All heavy atoms as an XYZ file, in Angstrom:
805
protein
N      -3.221    -25.411     29.547
C      -3.460    -25.708     28.148
C      -4.760    -25.040     27.651
O      -4.785    -24.570     26.533
C      -3.510    -27.234     27.980
C      -3.628    -27.672     26.576
S      -2.132    -27.202     25.691
C      -2.471    -27.910     24.131
N      -5.771    -25.035     28.510
C      -7.038    -24.379     28.063
C      -6.857    -22.898     27.863
O      -7.436    -22.331     26.929
C      -8.123    -24.635     29.142
C      -8.637    -26.080     29.153
C      -9.738    -26.208     30.148
C     -10.260    -27.629     30.208
N     -11.351    -27.772     31.174
N      -6.035    -22.273     28.727
C      -5.781    -20.835     28.567
C      -5.067    -20.553     27.233
O      -5.352    -19.600     26.568
C      -4.979    -20.273     29.749
C      -5.746    -20.223     31.032
C      -4.911    -19.666     32.146
C      -5.647    -19.641     33.455
N      -4.855    -19.123     34.525
N      -4.114    -21.415     26.946
C      -3.358    -21.253     25.708
C      -4.295    -21.376     24.497
O      -4.222    -20.578     23.545
C      -2.217    -22.305     25.624
C      -1.460    -22.217     24.345
C      -0.569    -21.181     24.087
C      -1.616    -23.172     23.357
C       0.150    -21.121     22.959
C      -0.893    -23.124     22.155
C       0.014    -22.095     21.975
N      -5.163    -22.334     24.497
C      -6.116    -22.512     23.374
C      -7.092    -21.331     23.272
O      -7.397    -20.900     22.159
C      -6.906    -23.805     23.595
S      -5.897    -25.272     23.305
N      -7.509    -20.792     24.416
C      -8.412    -19.645     24.386
C      -7.705    -18.401     23.795
O      -8.293    -17.672     22.998
C      -8.916    -19.346     25.794
S     -10.091    -20.534     26.406
N      -6.459    -18.219     24.180
C      -5.703    -17.102     23.623
C      -5.475    -17.274     22.146
O      -5.637    -16.308     21.357
C      -4.353    -16.921     24.371
C      -3.467    -15.938     23.692
C      -4.602    -16.535     25.839
N      -5.175    -18.457     21.727
C      -4.977    -18.743     20.313
C      -6.242    -18.501     19.510
O      -6.222    -17.883     18.430
C      -4.523    -20.204     20.121
C      -4.110    -20.593     18.688
C      -2.974    -19.746     18.216
C      -3.799    -22.034     18.672
N      -7.383    -18.917     20.018
C      -8.651    -18.692     19.337
C      -9.015    -17.209     19.334
O      -9.662    -16.746     18.383
C      -9.750    -19.535     19.966
C      -9.654    -21.051     19.678
C     -10.715    -21.764     20.467
C      -9.812    -21.302     18.220
N      -8.691    -16.491     20.388
C      -8.997    -15.062     20.456
C      -8.190    -14.277     19.416
O      -8.663    -13.252     18.889
C      -8.737    -14.556     21.830
N      -6.973    -14.680     19.129
C      -6.138    -14.009     18.171
C      -6.368    -14.396     16.730
O      -5.875    -13.770     15.795
C      -4.657    -14.261     18.482
C      -4.122    -13.634     19.771
C      -2.723    -14.028     20.008
C      -4.302    -12.136     19.728
N      -7.188    -15.435     16.484
C      -7.447    -15.903     15.158
C      -8.036    -14.842     14.210
O      -7.578    -14.636     13.104
C      -8.328    -17.149     15.191
C      -8.528    -17.867     13.872
C      -7.208    -18.337     13.334
C      -9.452    -19.065     14.064
N      -9.057    -14.085     14.653
C      -9.609    -13.084     13.753
C      -8.587    -11.951     13.408
O      -8.657    -11.379     12.365
C     -10.806    -12.498     14.531
C     -11.190    -13.545     15.496
C      -9.889    -14.272     15.827
N      -7.677    -11.686     14.310
C      -6.684    -10.624     14.074
C      -5.739    -11.068     12.948
O      -5.418    -10.259     12.090
C      -5.906    -10.345     15.347
C      -4.787     -9.340     15.099
C      -6.833     -9.757     16.410
N      -5.344    -12.322     12.929
C      -4.449    -12.774     11.902
C      -5.148    -12.931     10.525
O      -4.550    -12.813      9.526
C      -3.801    -14.100     12.293
O      -4.820    -15.081     12.515
C      -2.997    -13.944     13.532
N      -6.450    -13.153     10.535
C      -7.161    -13.317      9.304
C      -7.461    -11.984      8.611
O      -7.823    -11.986      7.452
C      -8.476    -14.037      9.571
N      -7.244    -10.867      9.288
C      -7.530     -9.577      8.746
C      -6.527     -9.150      7.650
O      -6.922     -8.515      6.712
C      -7.536     -8.554      9.872
C      -7.812     -7.132      9.423
C      -9.071     -6.729      9.059
C      -6.731     -6.256      9.343
C      -9.276     -5.420      8.637
C      -6.950     -4.950      8.939
C      -8.240     -4.553      8.571
N      -5.288     -9.526      7.792
C      -4.237     -9.087      6.871
C      -4.362     -9.789      5.539
O      -4.774    -10.938      5.469
C      -2.869     -9.336      7.498
N      -4.000     -9.068      4.517
C      -4.001     -9.641      3.153
C      -2.651     -9.278      2.531
O      -1.992     -8.313      2.887
C      -5.154     -9.120      2.300
C      -5.301     -7.591      2.322
C      -4.550     -6.791      1.508
C      -6.230     -7.034      3.185
C      -4.708     -5.443      1.546
C      -6.379     -5.658      3.202
C      -5.623     -4.861      2.383
O      -5.777     -3.503      2.393
N      -2.159    -10.108      1.599
C      -0.851     -9.832      0.981
C      -0.908     -8.646      0.056
O      -1.890     -8.425     -0.648
C      -0.521    -11.102      0.229
C      -1.861    -11.783      0.004
C      -2.752    -11.372      1.124
N       0.191     -7.902      0.020
C       0.317     -6.734     -0.888
C       1.594     -6.907     -1.670
O       2.681     -6.998     -1.094
C       0.337     -5.421     -0.064
C      -0.917     -5.248      0.774
C       0.532     -4.212     -0.986
C      -0.935     -4.069      1.678
N       1.475     -6.942     -2.967
C       2.651     -6.974     -3.874
C       2.846     -5.622     -4.487
O       1.888     -4.967     -4.961
C       2.430     -7.999     -4.998
C       2.373     -9.418     -4.471
O       2.926     -9.689     -3.393
O       1.769    -10.276     -5.165
N       4.114     -5.156     -4.495
C       4.415     -3.817     -5.077
C       5.445     -4.005     -6.184
O       6.454     -4.656     -6.024
C       5.013     -2.885     -3.976
C       5.344     -1.538     -4.622
C       4.010     -2.696     -2.872
N       5.098     -3.449     -7.346
C       6.014     -3.387     -8.467
C       6.392     -1.921     -8.605
O       5.540     -1.025     -8.694
C       5.308     -3.859     -9.747
C       6.181     -3.813    -10.970
C       5.444     -4.254    -12.217
O       4.425     -4.976    -12.095
O       5.832     -3.853    -13.334
N       7.729     -1.660     -8.571
C       8.165     -0.264     -8.578
C       9.004      0.048     -9.803
O       9.783     -0.742    -10.283
C       8.955      0.046     -7.321
C      10.092     -0.859     -7.042
C      10.737     -0.537     -5.706
C      11.864     -1.565     -5.450
N      12.555     -1.302     -4.240
N       8.770      1.244    -10.347
C       9.536      1.795    -11.458
C       9.938      3.185    -10.995
O       9.202      4.126    -11.096
C       8.670      1.893    -12.708
C       8.034      0.596    -13.096
N       8.753     -0.394    -13.746
C       6.798      0.106    -12.897
C       7.944     -1.434    -13.941
N       6.746     -1.143    -13.444
N      11.189      3.312    -10.471
C      11.579      4.542     -9.813
C      12.301      5.528    -10.696
O      12.339      6.714    -10.377
C      12.482      4.215     -8.592
C      11.819      3.302     -7.545
C      12.771      3.051     -6.437
C      10.546      3.908     -7.035
N      12.834      5.132    -11.835
C      13.447      6.016    -12.836
C      14.454      6.964    -12.222
O      14.466      8.192    -12.495
C      12.350      6.812    -13.560
C      11.367      5.923    -14.291
O      11.778      4.873    -14.809
N      10.141      6.302    -14.283
N      15.319      6.459    -11.359
C      16.416      7.273    -10.775
C      16.023      8.161     -9.622
O      16.858      8.919     -9.161
N      14.830      8.069     -9.136
C      14.389      8.911     -7.988
C      14.625      8.122     -6.712
O      14.426      6.935     -6.654
C      12.889      9.265     -8.136
C      12.424     10.134     -7.016
C      12.628      9.942     -9.465
N      15.082      8.816     -5.657
C      15.345      8.165     -4.378
C      14.113      8.147     -3.527
O      13.952      8.979     -2.586
C      16.463      8.926     -3.646
O      17.656      8.907     -4.395
N      13.194      7.199     -3.790
C      11.961      7.082     -3.003
C      11.910      5.662     -2.416
O      12.525      4.724     -2.961
C      10.702      7.392     -3.814
C      10.696      8.806     -4.289
C      10.533      6.425     -4.939
N      11.196      5.540     -1.325
C      10.948      4.272     -0.686
C       9.470      4.274     -0.342
O       8.796      5.310     -0.378
C      11.813      4.144      0.584
C      11.810      2.752      1.105
O      11.427      1.825      0.429
O      12.190      2.608      2.303
N       8.913      3.106      0.048
C       7.503      3.001      0.329
C       7.264      2.060      1.486
O       8.078      1.219      1.821
C       6.776      2.503     -0.935
C       7.163      1.116     -1.346
C       6.538      0.014     -0.798
C       8.204      0.906     -2.210
C       6.910     -1.286     -1.181
C       8.574     -0.362     -2.624
C       7.927     -1.433     -2.088
O       8.329     -2.737     -2.425
N       6.089      2.240      2.135
C       5.589      1.358      3.145
C       4.097      1.117      2.767
O       3.361      2.071      2.475
C       5.624      1.947      4.542
C       7.021      2.114      5.039
O       7.914      1.288      4.755
N       7.310      3.214      5.710
N       3.693     -0.150      2.807
C       2.292     -0.471      2.468
C       1.536     -0.751      3.762
O       2.122     -1.207      4.772
C       2.236     -1.657      1.548
O       2.860     -2.806      2.160
C       2.846     -1.362      0.219
N       0.224     -0.535      3.706
C      -0.628     -0.725      4.885
C      -1.940     -1.363      4.445
O      -2.533     -0.967      3.428
C      -0.974      0.638      5.570
C       0.218      1.496      5.777
N       1.131      1.292      6.792
C       0.674      2.570      5.099
C       2.081      2.235      6.730
N       1.814      3.013      5.692
N      -2.385     -2.367      5.175
C      -3.692     -2.930      4.966
C      -4.645     -2.272      5.954
O      -4.895     -2.740      7.013
C      -3.702     -4.480      5.081
C      -3.042     -4.949      6.351
O      -2.404     -4.174      7.020
O      -3.153     -6.162      6.638
N      -5.182     -1.126      5.562
C      -5.953     -0.284      6.400
C      -7.215     -0.911      6.871
O      -7.597     -0.863      8.050
C      -6.255      1.052      5.687
O      -5.032      1.607      5.189
C      -6.911      2.056      6.625
N      -7.993     -1.486      5.960
C      -9.261     -2.122      6.266
C      -9.450     -3.302      5.262
O      -8.663     -3.471      4.392
C     -10.407     -1.116      6.185
C     -11.629     -1.496      6.967
O     -11.600     -2.597      7.623
O     -12.620     -0.754      6.990
N     -10.542     -4.041      5.417
C     -10.741     -5.167      4.551
C     -10.978     -4.754      3.094
O     -10.762     -5.578      2.195
C     -11.940     -6.024      5.053
C     -13.252     -5.372      4.869
C     -14.045     -5.653      3.757
C     -13.783     -4.466      5.749
C     -15.288     -5.041      3.523
C     -14.996     -3.877      5.568
C     -15.733     -4.138      4.467
O     -16.955     -3.547      4.285
N     -11.344     -3.517      2.851
C     -11.588     -3.070      1.511
C     -10.792     -1.797      1.110
O     -11.038     -1.148      0.132
C     -13.078     -2.822      1.223
C     -13.654     -1.762      2.127
O     -13.020     -1.395      3.123
O     -14.787     -1.318      1.863
N      -9.829     -1.428      1.977
C      -9.005     -0.221      1.762
C      -7.526     -0.594      1.868
O      -7.094     -1.223      2.805
C      -9.320      0.882      2.777
C     -10.751      1.288      2.711
C      -8.401      2.098      2.559
C     -11.160      2.293      3.765
N      -6.781     -0.213      0.829
C      -5.332     -0.414      0.847
C      -4.651      0.945      0.770
O      -5.188      1.866      0.147
N      -3.473      1.087      1.338
C      -2.758      2.391      1.245
C      -1.271      2.173      1.187
O      -0.741      1.084      1.536
C      -3.132      3.273      2.474
O      -2.711      2.680      3.675
N      -0.601      3.191      0.723
C       0.857      3.176      0.599
C       1.383      4.540      0.997
O       0.756      5.566      0.742
C       1.291      2.848     -0.857
C       2.786      2.641     -0.955
C       0.796      3.856     -1.837
C       3.260      2.037     -2.308
N       2.501      4.570      1.718
C       3.215      5.766      2.062
C       4.466      5.842      1.250
O       5.302      4.942      1.282
C       3.583      5.800      3.589
O       2.357      5.659      4.361
C       4.270      7.110      3.931
N       4.641      6.902      0.490
C       5.823      7.089     -0.363
C       6.699      8.144      0.283
O       6.264      9.261      0.544
C       5.392      7.542     -1.789
C       6.618      7.737     -2.687
C       4.431      6.512     -2.405
N       7.974      7.762      0.538
C       8.950      8.661      1.183
C      10.004      9.047      0.132
O      10.544      8.198     -0.517
C       9.670      7.910      2.316
C       8.724      7.373      3.336
O       7.885      8.088      3.853
N       8.832      6.105      3.636
N      10.238     10.368      0.048
C      11.238     10.866     -0.896
C      12.496     11.258     -0.132
O      12.490     12.185      0.663
C      10.683     12.082     -1.652
C      11.610     12.543     -2.764
O      12.722     12.085     -2.888
N      11.143     13.497     -3.550
N      13.588     10.501     -0.350
C      14.856     10.761      0.327
C      15.794     11.588     -0.507
O      16.899     11.887     -0.075
C      15.487      9.413      0.719
C      14.680      8.672      1.741
C      14.122      7.457      1.392
C      14.509      9.186      3.020
C      13.381      6.742      2.328
C      13.745      8.451      3.954
C      13.210      7.253      3.614
O      12.463      6.561      4.529
N      15.438     11.953     -1.698
C      16.296     12.690     -2.613
C      16.155     14.195     -2.363
O      15.488     14.697     -1.480
N      16.929     14.955     -3.214
C      16.919     16.387     -3.143
C      15.992     17.030     -4.140
O      15.853     18.284     -4.171
C      18.352     16.914     -3.372
C      19.296     16.477     -2.275
O      18.864     16.316     -1.149
N      20.544     16.208     -2.622
N      15.323     16.261     -4.985
C      14.410     16.819     -5.973
C      13.010     16.244     -5.729
O      12.858     15.121     -5.295
C      14.827     16.458     -7.390
O      14.865     15.033     -7.507
C      16.219     17.028     -7.743
N      11.977     17.035     -5.985
C      10.632     16.560     -5.852
C      10.335     15.436     -6.882
O      10.998     15.353     -7.911
C       9.734     17.755     -6.125
C      10.629     18.914     -6.217
C      12.017     18.482     -6.378
N       9.375     14.619     -6.570
C       9.012     13.494     -7.412
C       7.537     13.529     -7.744
O       6.712     13.893     -6.897
C       9.419     12.147     -6.750
N       7.191     13.114     -8.972
C       5.817     12.923     -9.374
C       5.607     11.424     -9.480
O       6.307     10.720    -10.197
C       5.541     13.556    -10.761
C       5.549     15.048    -10.711
C       5.264     15.637    -12.088
O       5.321     14.880    -13.100
O       5.016     16.842    -12.157
N       4.643     10.920     -8.739
C       4.425      9.456     -8.701
C       2.991      9.114     -9.096
O       2.069      9.863     -8.815
C       4.715      8.893     -7.312
S       6.400      9.088     -6.773
N       2.845      8.007     -9.738
C       1.564      7.434    -10.116
C       1.478      6.073     -9.389
O       2.326      5.243     -9.497
C       1.447      7.244    -11.589
O       1.599      8.464    -12.264
C       0.074      6.662    -11.971
N       0.371      5.933     -8.623
C       0.154      4.676     -7.880
C      -1.078      3.972     -8.436
O      -2.149      4.622     -8.499
C      -0.045      4.959     -6.357
C      -0.162      3.664     -5.602
C       1.117      5.791     -5.815
N      -0.955      2.747     -8.874
C      -2.046      1.983     -9.440
C      -2.377      0.856     -8.509
O      -1.545     -0.018     -8.208
C      -1.634      1.431    -10.818
C      -2.702      0.650    -11.566
C      -3.817      1.576    -12.015
C      -2.085     -0.061    -12.745
N      -3.578      0.859     -7.941
C      -4.056     -0.169     -7.025
C      -4.951     -1.134     -7.819
O      -5.900     -0.720     -8.491
C      -4.918      0.437     -5.920
C      -4.168      1.359     -4.983
C      -4.081      2.706     -5.230
C      -3.594      0.855     -3.827
C      -3.394      3.549     -4.382
C      -2.899      1.678     -2.990
C      -2.802      3.035     -3.244
N      -4.639     -2.431     -7.752
C      -5.390     -3.472     -8.478
C      -5.860     -4.507     -7.468
O      -5.048     -5.086     -6.728
C      -4.552     -4.128     -9.567
C      -5.343     -5.188    -10.315
C      -4.024     -3.084    -10.547
N      -7.188     -4.778     -7.479
C      -7.755     -5.807     -6.622
C      -8.649     -6.687     -7.481
O      -9.812     -6.443     -7.651
C      -8.585     -5.133     -5.517
C      -9.338     -6.156     -4.657
O      -8.821     -7.274     -4.446
N     -10.496     -5.838     -4.179
N      -8.021     -7.741     -8.018
C      -8.833     -8.754     -8.775
C      -9.549     -8.158     -9.962
O      -9.021     -7.366    -10.711
N     -10.821     -8.539    -10.120
C     -11.567     -8.127    -11.302
C     -12.112     -6.709    -11.297
O     -12.647     -6.253    -12.288
C     -12.726     -9.128    -11.339
C     -12.951     -9.443     -9.926
C     -11.589     -9.453     -9.274
N     -11.955     -6.003    -10.193
C     -12.440     -4.642    -10.118
C     -11.588     -3.712    -10.967
O     -10.467     -4.023    -11.336
C     -12.439     -4.115     -8.677
C     -13.474     -4.784     -7.821
C     -13.594     -4.072     -6.467
O     -13.760     -2.842     -6.505
O     -13.477     -4.738     -5.458
N     -12.166     -2.549    -11.298
C     -11.410     -1.561    -12.049
C     -10.270     -1.063    -11.209
O     -10.415     -0.778    -10.010
C     -12.297     -0.353    -12.389
C     -13.280     -0.696    -13.461
O     -13.074     -1.572    -14.298
N     -14.389      0.035    -13.481
N      -9.076     -0.908    -11.795
C      -7.892     -0.380    -11.060
C      -8.148      1.052    -10.622
O      -8.846      1.832    -11.294
C      -6.761     -0.482    -12.044
C      -7.223     -1.371    -13.133
C      -8.713     -1.284    -13.144
N      -7.609      1.399     -9.471
C      -7.695      2.788     -8.968
C      -6.322      3.441     -9.164
O      -5.321      2.889     -8.758
C      -8.005      2.800     -7.494
C      -9.227      1.977     -7.075
C     -10.519      2.506     -7.640
N     -11.686      2.000     -6.945
C     -12.431      0.986     -7.252
N     -12.110      0.303     -8.335
N     -13.484      0.635     -6.617
N      -6.321      4.612     -9.769
C      -5.064      5.353    -10.016
C      -5.050      6.601     -9.164
O      -6.002      7.337     -9.119
C      -4.965      5.748    -11.499
O      -5.070      4.568    -12.307
C      -3.658      6.489    -11.782
N      -3.922      6.795     -8.518
C      -3.662      7.986     -7.706
C      -2.411      8.646     -8.158
O      -1.367      7.997     -8.294
C      -3.560      7.673     -6.186
C      -4.746      6.918     -5.639
C      -5.980      7.799     -5.609
N      -7.106      7.097     -4.961
C      -8.093      6.524     -5.603
N      -8.104      6.482     -6.933
N      -9.075      5.951     -4.967
N      -2.448      9.954     -8.425
C      -1.221     10.730     -8.784
C      -0.900     11.602     -7.617
O      -1.720     12.380     -7.138
C      -1.526     11.529    -10.057
C      -1.662     10.682    -11.280
C      -1.981     11.457    -12.529
N      -2.033     10.643    -13.703
C      -3.049      9.809    -14.006
N      -4.116      9.732    -13.220
N      -3.021      9.099    -15.084
N       0.348     11.510     -7.219
C       0.828     12.279     -6.049
C       2.112     13.000     -6.333
O       2.898     12.577     -7.193
C       1.005     11.354     -4.784
C       1.979     10.209     -5.072
C      -0.309     10.814     -4.315
C       2.290      9.355     -3.875
N       2.290     14.141     -5.688
C       3.512     14.943     -5.737
C       4.204     14.737     -4.409
O       3.623     15.027     -3.359
C       3.198     16.412     -5.934
C       2.290     16.728     -7.083
C       3.024     16.794     -8.371
O       4.213     17.066     -8.419
N       2.349     16.448     -9.478
N       5.475     14.268     -4.431
C       6.182     14.022     -3.191
C       7.377     15.009     -3.134
O       8.338     14.885     -3.850
C       6.715     12.582     -3.118
C       7.361     12.312     -1.749
C       5.628     11.587     -3.396
N       7.290     16.018     -2.251
C       8.370     16.994     -2.137
C       9.649     16.333     -1.591
O       9.580     15.284     -0.955
C       7.824     18.029     -1.146
C       6.378     17.796     -1.082
C       6.140     16.378     -1.445
N      10.773     16.928     -1.851
C      12.060     16.426     -1.372
C      12.062     16.350      0.152
O      11.665     17.317      0.832
C      13.199     17.290     -1.855
N      12.466     15.216      0.667
C      12.587     15.040      2.118
C      11.253     14.829      2.820
O      11.169     14.867      4.050
N      10.185     14.629      2.103
C       8.864     14.464      2.700
C       8.250     13.105      2.365
O       8.805     12.365      1.551
C       7.903     15.554      2.210
C       8.296     16.967      2.481
C       8.091     17.268      3.934
N       8.502     18.613      4.204
C       7.756     19.487      4.893
N       6.610     19.143      5.368
N       8.247     20.693      5.109
N       7.076     12.826      2.928
C       6.366     11.607      2.611
C       4.889     11.942      2.336
O       4.368     12.888      2.892
C       6.456     10.570      3.735
O       5.866     11.028      4.899
N       4.254     11.150      1.493
C       2.864     11.393      1.096
C       2.165     10.042      1.113
O       2.731      8.993      0.700
C       2.759     11.993     -0.322
C       1.323     12.145     -0.804
C       3.449     13.357     -0.339
N       0.883     10.041      1.582
C       0.091      8.817      1.619
C      -0.889      8.801      0.425
O      -1.386      9.844      0.015
C      -0.752      8.729      2.894
C       0.111      8.633      4.138
O       1.119      7.927      4.062
O      -0.268      9.221      5.163
N      -1.153      7.589     -0.070
C      -2.152      7.374     -1.117
C      -2.942      6.129     -0.700
O      -2.364      5.174     -0.242
C      -1.514      7.234     -2.474
N      -4.259      6.223     -0.923
C      -5.088      5.041     -0.552
C      -6.185      4.841     -1.587
O      -6.489      5.737     -2.380
C      -5.715      5.225      0.844
O      -6.590      6.323      0.822
N      -6.769      3.641     -1.580
C      -7.832      3.313     -2.502
C      -8.846      2.416     -1.780
O      -8.461      1.528     -1.066
C      -7.275      2.611     -3.741
N     -10.136      2.724     -1.987
C     -11.208      1.939     -1.443
C     -11.844      1.171     -2.558
O     -12.124      1.695     -3.602
C     -12.189      2.835     -0.728
C     -13.363      2.063     -0.105
C     -14.222      3.005      0.738
C     -15.445      2.344      1.307
N     -15.233      1.087      1.986
N     -12.118     -0.136     -2.268
C     -12.730     -1.010     -3.283
C     -14.114     -1.400     -2.787
O     -14.465     -1.268     -1.614
C     -11.867     -2.241     -3.490
C     -10.530     -1.942     -4.101
C      -9.432     -1.754     -3.301
C     -10.400     -1.850     -5.461
C      -8.190     -1.460     -3.882
C      -9.177     -1.560     -6.044
C      -8.056     -1.403     -5.247
N     -14.957     -1.878     -3.696
C     -16.322     -2.303     -3.318
C     -16.371     -3.684     -2.765
O     -17.289     -4.028     -2.058
C     -17.259     -2.227     -4.559
O     -16.697     -3.033     -5.614
C     -17.422     -0.797     -5.037
N     -15.340     -4.482     -3.089
C     -15.268     -5.851     -2.563
C     -14.122     -5.934     -1.529
O     -13.232     -5.085     -1.573
C     -14.993     -6.860     -3.666
C     -16.033     -6.912     -4.717
C     -15.667     -7.883     -5.789
N     -16.613     -7.798     -6.862
C     -16.516     -8.518     -7.961
N     -15.488     -9.335     -8.161
N     -17.406     -8.411     -8.922
N     -14.141     -6.965     -0.692
C     -13.028     -7.117      0.244
C     -11.780     -7.570     -0.544
O     -11.875     -8.284     -1.545
C     -13.373     -8.148      1.334
O     -13.642     -9.382      0.765
N     -10.661     -7.104     -0.089
C      -9.375     -7.376     -0.752
C      -8.861     -8.742     -0.357
O      -8.787     -9.063      0.857
C      -8.354     -6.287     -0.435
C      -8.840     -4.908     -0.909
C      -7.012     -6.587     -1.054
C      -8.014     -3.771     -0.430
N      -8.510     -9.566     -1.337
C      -7.872    -10.831     -1.085
C      -6.378    -10.719     -1.271
O      -5.595    -11.185     -0.443
C      -8.463    -11.960     -1.973
C      -9.958    -12.121     -1.649
C      -7.702    -13.221     -1.796
C     -10.681    -13.004     -2.624
N      -5.987    -10.079     -2.368
C      -4.580     -9.798     -2.637
C      -4.535     -8.487     -3.383
O      -5.192     -8.306     -4.418
C      -3.956    -10.900     -3.481
C      -2.512    -10.667     -3.790
C      -1.929    -11.817     -4.581
C      -0.456    -11.580     -4.856
N       0.114    -12.722     -5.579
N      -3.779     -7.545     -2.884
C      -3.656     -6.228     -3.467
C      -2.340     -6.120     -4.239
O      -1.263     -6.460     -3.703
C      -3.727     -5.136     -2.390
C      -3.688     -3.688     -2.841
C      -4.907     -3.395     -3.731
C      -3.695     -2.736     -1.648
N      -2.413     -5.647     -5.468
C      -1.226     -5.427     -6.306
C      -1.111     -3.927     -6.552
O      -2.085     -3.283     -7.029
C      -1.300     -6.207     -7.588
C      -1.194     -7.715     -7.367
C      -1.351     -8.491     -8.666
N      -2.591     -8.290     -9.388
C      -3.745     -8.874     -9.022
N      -3.840     -9.664     -8.027
N      -4.822     -8.644     -9.774
N       0.034     -3.372     -6.235
C       0.288     -1.931     -6.381
C       1.444     -1.722     -7.360
O       2.453     -2.400     -7.203
C       0.630     -1.272     -5.025
C      -0.544     -1.410     -4.069
C       1.000      0.200     -5.232
C      -0.253     -0.898     -2.672
N       1.256     -0.827     -8.332
C       2.348     -0.451     -9.231
C       2.708      1.007     -8.912
O       1.846      1.883     -9.018
C       1.944     -0.589    -10.703
O       1.533     -1.913    -10.929
C       3.082     -0.251    -11.616
N       3.947      1.233     -8.489
C       4.437      2.537     -8.131
C       5.412      3.034     -9.221
O       6.454      2.394     -9.426
C       5.114      2.504     -6.752
C       5.786      3.788     -6.267
C       4.745      4.885     -6.033
C       6.580      3.492     -5.016
N       5.067      4.124     -9.900
C       5.902      4.680    -10.943
C       6.252      6.110    -10.563
O       5.311      6.927    -10.379
C       5.202      4.672    -12.303
O       4.723      3.334    -12.557
C       6.108      5.129    -13.418
N       7.535      6.410    -10.434
C       7.969      7.754    -10.032
C       8.980      8.318    -11.016
O       9.782      7.551    -11.598
C       8.591      7.729     -8.635
S       7.422      7.319     -7.306
N       9.006      9.632    -11.135
C       9.982     10.341    -11.929
C      10.253     11.688    -11.310
O       9.430     12.221    -10.578
C       9.565     10.465    -13.391
C       8.265     11.203    -13.562
C       7.819     11.167    -15.024
O       8.374     10.434    -15.829
N       6.797     11.930    -15.356
N      11.436     12.247    -11.614
C      11.787     13.523    -11.041
C      10.936     14.617    -11.655
O      10.596     14.551    -12.821
C      13.290     13.796    -11.286
N      10.629     15.591    -10.855
C       9.753     16.703    -11.335
C      10.613     17.750    -11.984
O      11.711     18.058    -11.657
C       8.989     17.264    -10.148
C       7.986     18.282    -10.524
C       7.180     18.669     -9.345
C       6.166     19.735     -9.754
N       5.383     20.191     -8.614
């Protein structure tokens, strides 16, 4: 029982590191998908995958509470993936991402 409690306490900081990420997507007929990552306590990132036959122009808006939103504009070639990330001055409690894509 003591070993179980020690292991549970050792894993506690690992579980506290993650923060929730909400994504609102506006794809406008483009075949893209995404994966989000909680890179660090103040850095959030998203990987945008283009499964279509046409390139896509995407705008990613990162919002963390009262801080100014961070906007990233990316070009995603057909059949490829592109990463976008944003660093904030405060630690992230909940990250909201708006992904807007259209065909190029």
